[in-house]
C-alpha positions in Angstrom: -9.4 35.5 43.7 -9.7 38.6 41.6 -10.7 38.2 37.9 -10.9 40.2 34.7 -14.7 40.8 34.8 -14.7 44.1 36.7 -13.4 47.5 35.7 -10.4 48.1 37.9 -7.7 50.8 38.1 -4.1 49.9 37.0 -3.0 48.7 40.5 -5.8 46.2 40.7 -5.0 45.0 37.2 -1.4 44.5 38.3 -2.4 42.6 41.4 -4.9 40.4 39.5 -2.1 39.6 37.1 -0.1 38.4 40.1 -3.0 36.2 41.2 -3.2 34.5 37.8 0.6 34.3 37.5 0.8 32.3 40.7 -1.6 29.7 39.3 0.8 29.2 36.4 4.0 29.6 38.4 3.7 28.1 41.9 7.4 28.7 42.5 6.6 32.4 42.5 3.8 31.7 45.0 6.3 30.0 47.4 8.6 33.1 47.2 5.6 35.2 48.1 4.9 32.9 51.1 1.7 31.2 49.9 1.4 27.7 51.5 -0.9 26.4 48.8 1.9 26.6 46.3 4.5 24.6 48.2 3.7 21.2 46.8 3.6 22.3 43.1 6.0 23.1 40.3 5.4 25.0 37.0 5.0 23.7 33.4 8.1 24.8 31.5 6.9 23.3 28.2 6.1 25.4 25.1 2.4 25.1 26.1 3.3 26.4 29.6 5.2 29.4 28.3 2.4 30.2 25.8 0.0 30.3 28.8 2.2 32.9 30.4 2.3 34.9 27.2 -1.5 34.8 26.9 -1.9 36.0 30.4 0.5 38.9 29.7 -1.5 39.9 26.5 -4.8 39.7 28.3 -3.4 41.9 31.1 -2.1 44.5 28.7 -5.5 44.7 27.1 -7.1 45.1 30.5 -4.5 47.8 31.5 -5.4 49.9 28.4 -9.0 49.9 29.6 -8.0 50.7 33.2 -5.8 53.7 32.2 -8.9 55.3 30.6 -10.8 55.2 33.9 -11.2 58.3 36.2 -8.5 58.2 38.9 -6.0 56.3 36.7 -3.9 59.4 36.3 -2.9 59.6 40.0 0.8 59.3 40.8 0.4 55.8 42.4 -1.7 54.4 39.5 0.4 56.0 36.8 3.7 54.6 38.2 2.3 51.1 38.5 0.7 51.2 35.0 4.0 52.3 33.5 5.9 49.5 35.2 3.4 46.8 34.3 3.2 47.8 30.7 7.0 48.0 30.3 7.6 44.7 32.1 5.0 42.7 30.2 6.1 44.0 26.8 9.7 43.2 27.6 8.7 39.7 28.6 6.5 39.2 25.5 9.4 40.3 23.3 11.6 37.6 24.8 8.8 35.0 24.4 7.9 35.9 20.8 11.6 35.5 19.9 11.4 31.9 21.3 14.2 32.6 23.8 12.5 30.2 26.2 13.4 27.3 23.9 17.1 27.8 24.4 17.5 28.9 28.0 20.5 27.0 29.5 22.5 28.8 32.0 24.8 28.2 35.0 22.6 30.3 37.2 19.2 31.2 35.6 17.1 28.5 34.1 14.0 26.4 34.9 16.4 23.7 36.2 18.0 26.0 38.7 14.7 27.5 40.0 13.3 24.0 40.6 16.2 23.2 42.9 16.5 26.6 44.5 12.8 26.8 45.5 13.3 23.9 48.0 15.8 26.1 49.9 13.0 28.6 50.7 10.0 26.2 51.0 8.9 26.1 54.7 10.3 23.0 56.4 9.3 23.2 60.0 6.1 21.1 60.5 5.0 17.7 59.3 2.6 19.5 57.0 5.5 21.5 55.5 7.5 18.3 54.9 4.4 16.6 53.3 4.3 19.4 50.8 8.0 19.1 50.2 7.6 15.4 49.4 4.8 16.2 47.0 6.9 18.9 45.3 9.8 16.4 45.0 7.5 14.0 43.3 6.6 16.8 40.9 10.2 17.3 39.8 10.1 14.7 37.0 7.2 16.4 35.2 8.7 19.8 35.6 12.1 18.7 34.2 10.4 16.8 31.4 8.5 20.0 30.5 11.8 21.9 30.4 13.3 19.1 28.2 10.4 19.5 25.8 11.1 23.2 25.4 14.8 22.5 24.7 13.9 19.8 22.3 11.6 22.1 20.4 14.4 24.6 20.3 16.7 22.1 18.6 13.9 21.2 16.1 13.6 24.9 15.3 17.4 25.4 15.1 17.5 27.6 18.3 20.5 26.2 20.2 21.8 27.2 23.6 25.6 27.9 23.9 27.7 24.8 24.2 29.6 26.1 27.2 26.4 26.6 29.1 25.4 23.1 28.4 28.7 21.6 29.5 28.7 23.7 32.7 25.1 22.7 33.6 25.9 19.0 33.0 28.7 19.4 35.5 26.5 21.1 38.0 23.9 18.4 37.7 26.5 15.7 38.4 27.3 17.4 41.7 23.6 17.6 42.6 23.3 13.8 41.8 26.4 13.1 43.9 28.4 9.9 44.3 27.1 8.6 47.6 24.2 10.9 48.4 22.3 13.4 46.2 21.5 17.0 47.0 17.8 16.1 47.4 18.6 13.2 49.8 20.8 15.5 51.9 18.1 18.1 51.9 15.4 15.7 53.1 17.6 14.2 55.8 16.4 16.8 58.2 12.8 15.9 57.8 10.6 14.2 60.4 11.1 10.4 61.0 7.4 9.7 60.7 7.8 10.7 57.0 11.2 9.1 56.5 10.1 6.5 54.0 8.1 9.0 51.9 10.8 11.6 51.9 13.5 9.1 50.9 11.4 7.8 48.1 10.5 11.4 46.9 14.2 12.5 47.0 15.1 9.4 45.0 12.4 10.3 42.5 13.7 13.9 42.1 17.3 12.6 41.8 16.4 10.2 39.1 14.7 13.0 37.2 17.8 15.1 37.4 19.9 12.1 36.3 17.7 11.5 33.3 17.8 15.1 32.2 21.6 15.2 32.7 21.9 12.1 30.5 19.7 13.6 27.8 21.7 16.9 27.9 25.0 15.0 27.7 24.0 12.4 25.1 21.5 14.1 22.8 21.4 17.9 23.4 25.1 18.6 23.7 26.0 16.9 20.4 23.2 18.8 18.7 24.5 22.3 19.8 28.1 21.6 19.2 29.6 24.5 17.2 26.7 26.8 18.0 27.8 30.4 18.9 28.3 31.3 22.6 27.4 35.0 21.9 24.0 36.4 20.8 24.6 39.3 18.5 23.2 42.8 18.6 19.5 42.1 18.0 19.2 39.4 20.6 21.4 41.4 23.0 19.2 44.5 22.7 16.1 42.4 23.5 17.6 40.8 26.6 19.0 44.2 27.7 15.5 45.6 27.6 14.3 42.7 29.7 17.0 43.1 32.4 17.3 46.9 32.5 13.9 48.3 31.7 15.2 50.6 29.0 16.4 50.6 25.4 20.0 51.3 26.0 22.5 53.0 23.7 24.8 50.0 23.9 27.8 51.8 22.3 27.4 54.6 24.9 27.1 52.1 27.7 30.3 50.3 26.4 32.2 53.7 26.4 30.9 54.4 30.0 32.2 51.0 31.1 35.7 52.0 29.9 35.6 55.4 31.5 34.7 53.8 34.8 37.5 51.3 34.3 40.1 54.0 34.0 38.7 56.0 36.9 38.5 53.1 39.3 41.9 51.7 38.3 43.5 55.0 39.4 41.9 54.7 42.8 42.9 51.1 43.1 46.6 51.9 42.6 46.4 54.4 45.4 44.9 51.9 47.8 47.2 49.1 46.7 50.3 51.2 47.6 49.0 51.4 51.2 49.0 47.6 51.4 52.1 46.6 49.4 54.2 49.5 48.1 55.1 49.2 44.5 52.5 46.5 43.8 49.8 46.6 41.2 46.2 46.4 42.6 45.9 42.7 41.7 49.3 41.9 43.2 48.1 43.6 46.4 44.9 41.6 46.3 46.9 38.4 45.8 48.9 39.4 48.8 45.7 39.8 50.8 44.6 36.3 49.8 47.6 34.9 51.6 48.4 37.4 54.2 45.3 39.6 54.8 42.6 39.2 57.4 40.7 36.0 57.1 37.7 34.3 58.7 38.4 30.7 59.3 35.5 28.1 59.1 32.2 27.9 57.3 30.0 28.4 60.3 32.3 31.1 61.5 32.0 33.1 58.3 28.3 32.7 58.3 28.1 34.1 61.8 30.6 36.9 61.0 28.5 38.0 58.0 25.4 38.0 60.2 27.1 40.3 62.7 28.3 42.6 59.8 24.7 43.1 58.7 23.4 43.5 62.3 26.1 46.2 62.9 25.2 48.0 59.7 21.5 48.1 60.6 22.4 49.5 64.1 24.6 52.2 62.6 22.3 53.3 59.7 18.9 53.1 61.3 17.7 56.5 62.5 20.7 58.3 60.8 20.5 57.5 57.1 17.4 55.3 57.0 14.2 54.9 59.1 13.6 51.1 59.3 10.6 49.2 60.5 11.4 46.4 62.9 10.5 43.6 60.5 12.8 45.2 57.8 15.7 44.9 60.3 15.5 41.1 60.3 17.9 39.5 57.8 19.7 36.1 57.9 23.0 35.0 56.6 23.2 31.5 55.2 25.6 29.2 53.4 24.5 28.4 49.8 23.9 24.7 48.8 26.7 23.2 46.7 26.5 22.8 42.9 25.5 26.4 42.0 27.3 29.4 40.6 30.2 31.0 42.6 28.6 34.4 43.2 26.8 35.2 46.5 23.1 36.1 46.3 20.1 37.4 48.2 16.5 36.1 48.5 13.8 38.6 49.6 11.4 37.9 52.5 8.0 36.5 52.0 5.1 39.0 51.8 4.2 38.5 55.4 7.8 38.4 56.6 7.3 34.9 58.0 10.4 34.0 56.0 13.0 36.7 56.4 15.3 38.1 53.7 18.4 35.9 53.4 21.9 36.3 52.0 23.7 33.2 50.7 27.4 32.6 50.5 28.7 29.8 48.1 31.8 28.4 49.7 33.0 26.5 46.7 34.7 24.0 49.0 36.7 26.7 50.9 37.0 27.0 54.6 39.1 30.3 54.8 37.6 33.5 53.6 39.5 36.8 53.1 37.7 39.8 54.6 38.5 42.2 51.8 36.3 40.1 49.5 33.3 40.0 51.9 32.6 43.3 53.4 31.5 45.3 50.4 29.8 42.3 49.0 27.6 42.0 52.1 26.8 45.7 52.0 25.6 44.8 48.5 23.7 41.6 49.1 22.4 42.5 52.6 22.5 45.9 54.3 22.1 48.5 53.0 21.8 46.8 49.6 19.3 44.2 48.4 17.8 43.6 51.7 16.8 47.1 52.6 15.3 47.8 49.2 13.4 44.5 48.7 12.3 44.2 52.3 11.1 47.9 52.3 9.1 47.1 49.1 7.4 44.3 51.0 6.8 46.5 54.0 5.0 49.2 52.0 3.3 46.8 49.5 -0.1 48.0 50.7 0.6 51.5 49.5 2.0 50.3 46.2 0.7 47.2 44.6 1.6 43.6 45.1 3.1 43.6 41.6 5.4 46.6 42.2 6.7 45.1 45.4 7.4 41.6 44.1 7.2 40.1 40.6 7.6 43.4 38.8 11.2 43.8 40.0 13.6 45.2 37.3 17.1 43.7 37.7 19.0 46.9 37.0 17.0 48.8 39.5 17.7 46.4 42.3 21.4 45.7 41.3 21.9 49.4 40.8 20.6 50.2 44.3 22.9 47.5 45.7 26.0 48.9 44.0 24.9 52.4 45.1 24.7 51.0 48.6 28.3 49.8 48.5 29.3 53.3 47.4 27.2 54.9 50.1 29.0 52.9 52.8 32.3 54.2 51.3 31.0 57.7 51.4 29.9 57.3 55.0 33.3 56.2 56.1 32.8 52.4 56.6 35.6 51.5 54.3 38.6 53.4 55.5 40.7 50.3 56.2 42.9 49.8 53.1 42.0 46.0 52.8 38.3 46.7 52.9 38.5 49.7 50.6 40.6 47.9 48.0 38.1 45.1 48.1 35.3 47.6 47.5 37.2 49.1 44.5 37.8 45.6 43.2 34.0 45.0 43.3 33.5 48.3 41.5 36.1 47.3 38.9 34.3 44.0 38.4 31.0 45.8 37.6 32.8 48.1 35.1 34.6 45.2 33.4 31.2 43.5 33.2 29.9 46.2 31.0 33.0 46.1 28.8 33.1 42.3 28.5 29.4 41.6 28.4 28.6 44.1 25.7 32.0 43.7 24.0 31.7 39.9 23.6 28.1 39.7 22.5 28.4 42.6 20.0 32.0 41.7 19.0 33.0 45.3 19.5 36.5 46.7 19.0 38.8 47.2 22.0 39.6 50.9 22.1 43.1 52.2 21.2 43.8 53.5 24.8 43.1 50.1 26.3 46.1 48.3 28.0 44.7 45.1 26.7 44.7 44.0 23.0 43.9 47.5 21.5 42.2 47.4 18.1 41.2 43.7 18.4 37.5 42.6 18.6 36.2 40.9 21.7 35.8 37.1 21.9 34.8 35.0 24.9 38.5 33.9 25.2 39.6 37.5 25.4 36.8 38.3 27.8 38.0 35.5 30.1 41.6 36.8 30.0 40.7 40.4 30.6 38.3 39.6 33.4 40.9 37.4 35.1 43.6 40.1 34.8 41.3 42.7 36.5 39.9 40.7 39.3 41.1 39.7 42.7 38.8 36.7 42.8 39.9 33.1 42.3 39.9 31.3 38.9 36.8 29.3 39.5 34.8 32.5 40.3 36.1 34.2 37.1 35.2 31.1 35.0 31.7 31.0 36.6 31.2 34.8 35.9 32.2 34.6 32.3 29.9 31.7 31.7 27.1 33.6 33.4 27.6 36.6 31.1 27.4 34.4 28.0 24.2 32.7 29.3 22.4 35.9 30.6 23.2 38.6 28.0 22.5 42.1 29.2 22.0 41.3 32.9 25.5 42.0 34.2 25.6 45.5 32.8 22.7 46.6 35.0 24.8 46.9 38.2 26.9 49.8 37.0 24.3 51.4 34.7 21.7 51.1 37.5 24.1 52.7 40.0 24.6 55.5 37.5 20.8 56.0 37.4 20.6 56.1 41.3 23.5 58.6 41.5 22.1 60.8 38.8 18.7 60.9 40.5 20.2 61.7 43.9 22.3 64.5 42.5 19.3 66.0 40.7 17.2 65.9 43.9 20.1 67.4 45.9 20.3 70.3 43.5 16.6 70.8 43.5 16.4 71.0 47.3 19.7 72.7 47.9 20.6 73.0 51.6 17.2 71.5 52.5 18.1 68.2 50.9 17.5 65.4 53.5 19.4 62.3 52.6 17.5 60.1 55.0 14.1 61.2 53.8 15.3 60.8 50.2 16.5 57.3 50.8 13.3 56.2 52.4 11.2 57.8 49.7 13.3 56.2 47.0 13.1 52.8 48.6 9.4 53.1 49.0 8.4 53.7 45.4 8.6 50.1 44.3 10.2 48.8 41.1 11.0 51.0 38.1 12.9 50.4 34.9 15.8 52.6 34.1 13.6 54.5 31.7 11.7 55.9 34.6 14.0 55.6 37.6 16.0 58.8 37.1 12.9 60.9 36.6 11.2 59.6 39.7 14.3 59.8 41.9 15.0 63.4 40.7 11.5 64.5 41.8 11.7 63.1 45.3 
């Protein structure tokens, strides 16, 4: 493995950082496709997070030395150095504020990554299942280390939001189950020769979840009762930097969210009239929930989503993108129960032995309206997350391992995926009123995310031209009401989303603000090239530059 004794250039510093990070975070190693990590779990304790911070500081020192070396000013080295410095400083700011001692969330926490990693751990051979059994036996220590961090947070008067805690306790109850746990169901597909070992390991993991659930319910929840659900401007700015890779003007971003709200609302009214004359957009969406086109059956919807992505690849490859064969492989899957309501994507392993995968949470449903799926799968799959993240993996040897994997900036990726939805609309894939209203509903959701996320956490005033409680200041209760009024999605999804915003401040705003960065960069490149602008070449160059924070994204896109 690489070490810190030589004098490398920035890209080698970045990749050495990844080598050391994997030692501390074997979950990351599994996502990268490294078999030696598949039996292990990280240390989430205060000591474990301090080790990560020490690694970041040592890497930053090494990066400063590397940037002074001849050759460090090349475009490739410069771009990597900028990303590495920005990301590590953002992560250190979160660490130094002790945010890791209060991380409880319905979607993003050590607890969730421990369970989720099993869904991407190889499970084909007896050797694979032996590693899974070992990883299951490691769950108690991992969850105990997480508990230790939360306990220290309480000692230091750093509580998580009570609503997050209540929600996670409910999620854990579903994982534990009544007759069979999630871990038992997961291991049921393992080889019979390991049946006794797998059953025992699954029981060990389930007991660990049960013990943590009981501690959260009986000790932690009472200690955080009455704590604020929102984080305030200082903490929000720190988290916003972490998720978006820039120090945003939060008041300007809030105003942009409202401007997009009004623009999109006008378009939605036009499309709603085509479906149900005289209806509001959300009355039309409610009509589609009952009378629109539906896919019936869980396996049927999984297969339908797979076909949708396959069709998109066939239509876009060679016309608007130039895709390598391994980038064209993407799989549609059904998400395990007990998680958040939103669909998600997991990128391929570095060697593509595990393909990129989209995941649909069914939330117990067996009937799925098409209007709510098409644009979402353009976002999660093709040409959204999958094309970007799989392309990064494909060109990793010309970037750095860091740029193609762990250096991902959320707003860059989510911005591309929202841009991808808009691109499909621009290219004429959403001419059907049902599908286009669904697309606009998704765009509206990303605009209301900016309004609600920033508004709640900063307790901003609702503007005078708002149709909703003008002049009042945002609260979580008003955020839930506003979001529910402006979404075609069911109540359980709206509830899950609102809890997500409270538990991940600053993340949800990156979709629309990231899309704005991608559109701004494309328009600047189009103006610079004039009639010679080649959209296919621009897309491939843009997707091949690796991760960037919003600080740098517009500059780099404009120059392509």
